[in-house]
N, C-alpha and C positions, 0 to 999 in steps of 0.2 A: 659697246652699246651700239644699237642699230637705230638709225634715224629714218628708216623707211616706214611709210605709213600705209595702213590698210584702208580700204574703202569703207566709209561709214555713212549710213543713211539715217536721218533723224526726221521724225514727224512731231510737230508741236501744235497743240490746240491753240485756238485764238487766245491771246493772253488775257487773263482775268486779273483785275486789280484786287489784290488781297491786302487788307489793312494790316499793318505790322502788329503782331500779337503782343500782348502784355507778357513780360517775363514773369513766370511764376515765382512768388517769393519763396526763399528757402524754408523748408519745413523745420520748425524749431520746437522741440519738446517743451511744453509749458510745465512749470514746476508742479502744479497741482494735478497734472496728468499722471504723475508717478504715485503709486499707492504708498510708497515709503514716505513721500512728502505729505500726503494727506493724513496718514496716521500720526506723523510727527507734529503736524499742525494741530490736530485734534488733541494730542497729548499736551502740547504747549498751552493751548487755550484753556483746557481743563485745569492745568497746573496754575496758570496765572490767576484764573478766577478763584480757585481754591485758596491761593496765597493771599489774595486781596481780602477774602472773607476771614481767613485765619488772622491776618494782621489787624483786621477790623474788630477783633474781639468777639466774633460770633461763636456760638456753641459748636462743638465738634460735629454734631449731626448735620450742620449746614455746609461745612467745607470738607468733611471726611469723604463723602461720596465723590466729590470732584477730584480729590487726590487718588481715590481708587480708580476713577475713570482715566486719570493720567497714567497710572500704572498699566491698566488694561490696554489702552489704545497704543501706547508707546512700547509696551513690552511683550505683547502677545506674539508678534512675529519673530523677534530674536529668541524668545523662549521656545517657540516651536522648532526653530532651526537648531537650537542648542540641544533639545531633546532628541531630535532626529540624529544629530551627530553622536549623542551619547548612546543611542540605540546601535549605532555603527561602531561602538567602542572607541569613540574619540571624544576629546574634550576641547571646546573652543571658547573664545573670549565672550561670545554672546551669552552663553550659559553662566559664565563667571559674573557678568554684569547683572544678570537677573537675580542670581543667588545673593549677590552683595546688596542689591536694592531691597529684596525681601528680608534679608537679615537686618538691614537698617530699620525697616518697618517693624520687625519683630521686637526690637529693643526700644521702640517708641520714637525713632527718628524717621517718622513718616515723611516729613518735608524733605529731608536730605535724600531719602530713597527716591522720592518723586522727581527731585531735581536731577538725580543720576539718570533716571529713565528718560527724562525729556532731552537731556544733552546727548545721551547715547542714541536716541531715535533721530535727533537732528544730524548727528554724524553719519548715520546710515543713509539719511535722505541726501546728504551732500555727495556721498559716494555714488548713490544711484543716479543723481543728476549728472555727475561727471561721465559716467558710463553711457547714459542716454544721449548726451550731447555729442559723443564721439561720432555717431553715425548720422546725425541730423543733416549735415551739410550736403551729403551725397545721397542719402536715402530718398530725398525729394526727387531724384531722377526717375524713380519708379512711377511717380505721378505723371511723368512726361510720356511714358510709353502708352500708346492707345490700347484699348481692350479688344477692339475688333479691327479687321482689315478686309479689304475687298480682294478676293482671290479670283483670278481669271482662269476658267477651264475652257475646254474645247468648244463647249456649247453655250456657256453663259457666264455671268458674274455672280458671285455669291459672297455674302457677308459672313465671316467666320471669326471666332475668338482667336486672338493672336497666339494663344497657347497651343492651338491645334495646327499651326503652320509647320510645314516640314521643308527641309532643304530641297530646292528645285521648284517649289511653288512659285507662280508668277502673280504678282500683286499689281493692282491699278491704284496709283496714288494720285488723287485729284488735287487741284490747286487748293492750298490752304490746309490740307490734311497733314497729320503727323504720320510719319513712316512707321509701318508696323513691325519691321524686322530688318536686321542687317542684311544687305544684299548688294547686287550690282545692277545698274541701269541697263535694260535691254533696248528701250526705245523711248524717245521723247527728249525734251530739253526743258530745264527749269533751273531753279537755284534752291539751295537748302540752307536754312538757318541752323547750323550745328554748333553754335557757341557752347551749348551745354555739354557737348562731348569733347570738342577740340579747343574751345576758347577763341575761335576765330570771330572777330567782331562783325564781319560782313557776311552776307549770304554767299555761299560757294556755288558756282555754276555746276550743274549736273547734266551730263549727257550720256549716251551709250558708252558703257565700259567703266563709268565712274562708280565708286563705292558710296553707299549711303548707310546711315546708321538708324537703328530703331529709336524712336522718340524725337528725332529731329523734324523740323517743320518744313514741308514742301512749300515752294513759292508759287509763281504764277502759271507754271506749265504743268501738264500731266505727264506722269512717268509710268512706265511698266518696269517693274523690278523683279529680278529673280532672287529668291531667298537663298542666301549662302551660309547662314548659320542658324542653328536651332535657336528659338527664342530664349531658351535657358542659357545659351552661350553667347548672347549678344553682348556688346560693349557695356551697355547699362547693367545687365545682369552680372557681368564680371566685376564691375565696379562695386556694386552693392555687396556681392559676395566677399570681396576683399575687406570691406569695412566691417561686415558681420564677423569675419574671422578675427579681425583686429580686437574687437570687443571681448572675444572669448579667450584670448591668449594672455599669458602672464610673462612679465619680464624676468630675467634671471634673478634679480634682487628679490622680486616678489616671490618667486618660487622658493628661494632660500628661506625667506621669512616664514612661508607656509610650512616648510619642512620642520622648522624649529618651534612653530606655534604650538603644536600638540604637546611636545615635551615641556615647553615653557609653561603652558597652562597647567599641566600636571604638577610641575614644580611649584607654581603659585599656590595650588590647593594644598600641597604638603606644607609649604611655608606658612600658609594661613592657619592651618591646624596647629603648627608649632607656636605661632604668635598667640594663638588662643590658649593652647594647653600649658605652655611653660609658665606664664604669669599665674595661672590657676594653681599650679603646683606650689608656687611661692606665696599663696594666700591672696591673690588679687580677686576682686569682686567679679561676679559673672558678667554684669552689664559692662563694666569697664573693659574686661578682657575681650568680650564679644565685639564691642565697639571698635577697639583697636584692630582686631582681626579683620572685621568688615572693611575698615578703612585701608588696611594693608592690601586686601584682595583687590580693592578698587584701584588704588594707585599703582599697584604692580602689574596690572593687566596691560598687555601690549597693544591696546587698541590703536594708539597713535602710530606705533611702529608699523602695524599692518596696513594702516591707511596712508603711510608715508610715500609709498612707491607708485601705486597705480594712478592716482589723480593727476600728477604732473605728466606722466607718459600718455595717458588717455587724452588729456587736454591738448597735448602737442599733436597727437594723431588727429583729433577733431579740427584743430586750427589749420594744420597742413592740408587736411582734406577739403576744407572750405576754399583753399587756394590752389586746388588742382594737383596736389601730391597725395596719393593714397598709400599710406604706410600700412603694411599688412598686419602688423602685430605690435604689441608693446615690446616684445623681444627685438623686433626689427628696428623700432624707434630708438631703443637704448643702444643698439649696436652702431647705428648711424653716427652717434656722437663720439664713438671710439675711433673712427677712421683717422689715419694720419698720412694716407697716400691715396691718390686717385688715378685710375686708368680710364681713358675715354675711347669709345668707338668713334669712327669718323662718319660714315654714310648713315644718315638717318638720326644721328646724335648731334655731332657738331654741325653737320649740314642737314638740309631739309629733305634730301633725297629727291629733289625736284630740280630740273635744269633751269639755268638762266644764261643769257647771252653774255659771255665774258670778253669777246673780242669780235670786232667787225673789220675785215681787211679786204678792201677792193684790190683786184689784181692790177699790176702795172699795165697801162694801156687801155683800161676799161673806161677811163674818163669819169669815174664815179667817186663821189665822196662817201665816207662811211655812212652818213645819214641817208644818202640816196639809196645805197645798196640795201640798208636795213629796211627802208620804206618799201622797196620793191619786194623783198622777201616776205615782209609782213602782209602786203596786199595779197600775194599768192597764197600764203598760209592761212589767211583770215577765215576761210570757210572750214578749215580742218579743225578737228577736236583732239588731235594728237598732242601729248604733253610738250613735245619739242616745238610744235607749231604754236601752242599757246605761249611758250617762252619767248618766241620771236615776236609775236604780236605784242606781248606785254612789254618787251624791251623798246619797241617802237613807240608805244604809248607813253612810256616813262620819259622818252626823249622829246615828247610833244610833236612827233612827226605825223603828217597827214597820211592816212592809209587809204589809198585809192580803191575804187570799186574794181572787182575782178569778175570776169565771166569765163564760162567754159572751164570751170574748175574740174579737175580730175585727180584722183589719187590712184596711183598704180602700185600694187604690192611689189616690194623689192626695189622700186625706183624712186619713190617720193611723190611730190605733187607738181602739177603744172596748172597755170591759169593765164589768161590773157589780161595783162595789166597795161592800160594806156597804149593799146595796139601792139604790144610786144608779148611774146610767149615767155613767161618767166617760169623757170623750173627750180625747185629746191629739193635736194636729195643728198644722200650720203656722198661725200667726196670719194670718188673711186679712181682717181688718177694722181700721179705725182705732180704736185704744184711747186712752182718756184718759191725759194725762200722769200718770204714777204715781210720780214722783220718780226716774225712771230716770237713771242716769249717761249722759251724752251718748256716752261711749265704747261703750255697749252698742248703738249704731246699727250697729256692725260685727258684732254677734252674730247667731246664728240664734235667732229668738224663736218659741216654741211656745205655743199657747193651750190652757189646761186648762178644760174645761167640765164642768158637772154637770147631767144631764138637759137638755142643750142650752143652759144658761145659763152665760155666761162667768164663771169663778171667778178667773182670774189668769193670769199669764204666767211662763214660764221662759226665761231667756236662757242660751244655750250658746255658749261660745267655745272657741277652740283652747287646749289646755292648755300652759302654759309647761313646758319641760323642767326637771327637777330640776337644780339647780346652775347654771342659766343666768346669774343675776346674778353669782355667784362667778366664772364663766368669763369673762364680759365684763370684770370687774374685773381678773382675772389677765392677760388679753390687753392691757388698757390699761397695766398695769405693765410688761409685756414690751416693748411697742413705744413707749411714751411718749405714745401718743394713743389715744383711745377708738375702738373699732371703728365702722365705718359700717354701718348697716342698709339693705340693698337688698332690696326686695320688690315683687312684682307685686300684692300685696293693697292694699286701700284705705287711705287716710291715717289714718283713725281706728283701724283694727285695728293698723296699724304703730305708731301713737302709744301704744296701750295696752301693747304689748310693749316699746317703747323706754322707757316710764316704769318698767316693772317691772325692766328690766335696766340702767338707768342710761345708756342711749345717748342721744346728743344729735343726731348727724348721721343723719337719717332720710330715705330717698328711697323713696317709695311709688309705686304704680300704674306700675311699670316693666315694659315688655316685655323679652324676653331681650336684645335689642340695647341697651336702656337700661342693663341691668346691666353689659354689656360696656363701654359708654361710661363708666360711672362708675368701673370698674376702670382703664380706660386713662387717665382723667383723673387718678387718683391716681398712676399710674405715670409719666405725663408730668411730674408734679411732682417726680419723683425718688424715689418710694417703691417699695419692693418689696412687692407686695400678696399676702397670703394670702386666698383666698376660700374660704368654707365654705358648701356648699349640698347639695341632695339631688335636685332634680327635673330633668326633661328641660330645663326652661327655664333651669336653672343651668349646664348643660354649656358653653355658649359662654363664660360668665364664668370657669368653672373652667379652660378652655383658655387664656383670655387672661391670667389672673393669673400672677404669678411662681411661685406654688405654689397648689395646690388640694386641699382635703380634702372628701370626700363622706361623708354620713351613710349607713351601710351597710344599716340595717335596712329602711328604706322607700325607699332611694335608687333612682332609675331606673337601668337598665342603662347608658344613655348617660353619666349622671353618674359612675357607678362606673368606667367605662372611661376617662373623660376626666381624672378626678382623679389627683393624685400619691399620695394616701393615702386610706384608707377607715377610718372609725370603725365597726367591725363592731357594737359594742354600743350605738351611739348615745349614748355617755356623753360629754357635752360637756367634762367636766373633763379628758379625755385630750387635747384639742386644745392648750391651753397646755403641757401636760406633754410632748407629743411635740416641740413647738417648743423647749422647754428641753433636752430630750434631744439634739436635733439640734445645738443650740449647744454642748453638752458634747462631742459627737463632733467638731465642728469644732475645739474647743480642743485635744482630744487629738491630732488630726491635726497641728496646728501644733506641739504639744509634740514629737511623734514626729519631724517633719521637722527641728526644731532639734536634737534629741538625735542623730539620724542624721548630720546635717551636721557637728555638732561632733566626733563620733567620727571620721568620715572625714577631716576636715581635720587634726585633731590627730595621728592615726596616720600619715597621708601625710607631714606635715612631720617627724614623728619619724623616719620611715624615710629621708627624703631628706637631712635635715640632721644626723642622728645615726645611731645603730645600734639599730634596733628588733628585738629577738629575735622570731623567727617564732612561738613559742608565745604571746608577748604580743600580737603582731599578730592571730593567730587568735582569741584570747580576747577582745580588744578589739572586733574587727569583728563576729564572730558573737555576742558578748555584747550588743552594741548591737542586733543584729537580734532576739534573743530579748527584749530589754528593750522595744523598741517594740511587738513582738507582744503581750506580756503587758499592756503599758499600754493597748493597744486593747481587749483583752478585758475590761477593768474594767467596761465598760458592759453586760456580760452579767449582772452581779449584780442581784439583786432590789432591793438598796438603791439602786442607780443610778436605777431608776424611781421608787421612793418619794421620793427626794430631789428629783427633778424634778417630781413630781406634787403633793407636799404643799402648795406655795403656791397651787395652783389649786383646792384643795378648799374648800368652804364649806358653809354650811347648805343643806339641800334646800329648794328653792322651788317 
C-alpha cells in the first residue's frame, strides 16, 4: 500500500443549515390493499350475514343470495385460475376446492360449501399477504431516490429525470437535496446521510474522490458528482431487484411439492370417483354417496401441504430484509440453514478495508512521547482528505489530543504532505529508509508505515493497519457455536496480516496469500469432506468462492458488483452480527416448514381415514381441512415478527471490537 498523497483542491459553498430530515417510515402493505384480501373479506361478510339470517329462521330468499354472493366473491378467482390450468391440461387444488363446494351446494349443503369457499379464500389471502410483506421493508428505498437531478453541461444547468442520466454526467447536488445517482465527488465538501444504504448512524463526510449513493441525503455543502453507474444499476436498484427475485423463486421443498401436486390432484379425482361409485354399486343412496365423495375430495386435497413451505421462508426473507440482510430467494434462505462450516474473507469482511493507526513509535533521541508525535502528524495531515490522513486525525481525536493549526500545507505526489506546525515544518510520508528496531511488534510488518519528520529530521513512525469490524470476534464465536467448528480464514493478504486478524477473532485455521482459485480450492476441500460451506466475502476475487460454496453471503457496502451478483445474500449494512443471525433465522424457517408438513399430513391422513372408515360430516371435513390450511399459513407468518429476529440475533451480539 502506498501512503503518498496527491494534491486535492476543494471548494465549498457557504454552509447552509439544513434541518435534519424525518426518516421515511418503511412502506408496509396494508391488508386491504391486496385484492385477495378484499375478496376474502367480502366473501366472509356475505357468509356471516347469510348465516345470521339462516339461523334466525328467515326464509331462503333472504339468506340464499348472500350465500351465493359468498360463493361468487370468494370463489371466482380460484375458479378462473383452475380453469386456466385445466385449459393447459393440468389440474390443481383450486379447481378441486371449487368443484367440492359446488358439489356440496348441489346436494343441499349450501352452508357447508359456502364455509369451504370462505376458508379457502382466507387461506389465499394469507399467502398473498406473506408474499407482499417480503419486499415491503426494502421496496421503500425506491421512494428515497429522487425523480429529477440537476445535470451540469458546458453551458448551463438543466433539470432532467434521473432515468435519463448516463455514466459520465456531472450533477450538481445542492444542500439538503437527495443524490440522484451513484457516483464520485469531483468537487465540493459536505456530508451525506446514507443510513438507508450503509446503516451508518451519523452523516459521512464527502469530498473529492468519495463515493456517493443514489437516494442518500446531502448535508450542508454543495457537491459536483460524476455519475459512475447507470440509474438502473444503482445500489438501491440492485437491492430492490434482489427482493423482487426472492418473491418469484421457490425453495427445493416447494418445487418438489409442485411437481407432485398435479399427479396428486389427478389421484384425488380418481379416488373421489371411486368413493362415489363403489358405494353406489352396493346400493348406497345417491345423496349419501355424493356427500361422502365431496367430503373426501375436500379433506384429501393438499392445500395445507402446498401452503406449508413458502410462508415460513418468505417471512424469514422479509424479516432479514428489514434488518439489512437481503436473501435473494427462498432457495437461498433454505440453503443458509443447511450450512455446517464457514469460510471468511479478511479484507472488507472481517475488517473494514479502512486504515486505523495501530502503533505510534517515536524514534530514540526525538524527545517526543507517542501522543506528541501523533498530535504533530495529525496537525500536518488535518487539511488532507486522503484516507490515511483521516485515520491519523481520527486517532488523535480519539485520544483527546489537541490538533494545532497548520499553515503552508502542501501535498506532493509521491512524497506525502508537509505543513508548518508551531513553527516547525512537519512532514508525513511513506517511510523510505531503514529505521532502527524500535520495539515494534513483528505483526506490524503487515502494516503501512509512515515516517514523521520535523525540519527534515526523522521523529518517529506511525503504523496503520486495516481496522477490524465491530463485533467480528463475537461473530466468529457465534458461527463456531452454530456449526461446531471455528470458521476458516481465507485471504489473499500476507500471512502476518492474516495472523493479526486471526488472533483478534479467535480463528485457528488461517490460509493466506491465496489467489481466487486458491479460495475455491479451499472451499471445495471442505465440501469434499462432507461439509456444507457458507462463504462470506466482498471482492471480485471472492466471487468464485461465493459461487462454489453451498451458500454465499456478500458484504454490501463495499462489495464488488460481481460478488453481490454471485452471492445468495447481501449484508447491506456490513453488520457482521447479522450473518449468524440470518443462519439461525433460516434454521427456524426450516423447522417451521417441517412442522407445517407434519401438521398438514396428520390432518389429511386423519380426515381421510375418518371419511373412509366412518362417517365424517361435511362441515367437520371443511373445518378440519381448511382449518389446517389456515393453521400452517399463520404458523409460517410467525417469522415476520420483530421478536423472531431479536431471538435469532441475540446470541450473535457481543462487545464492539
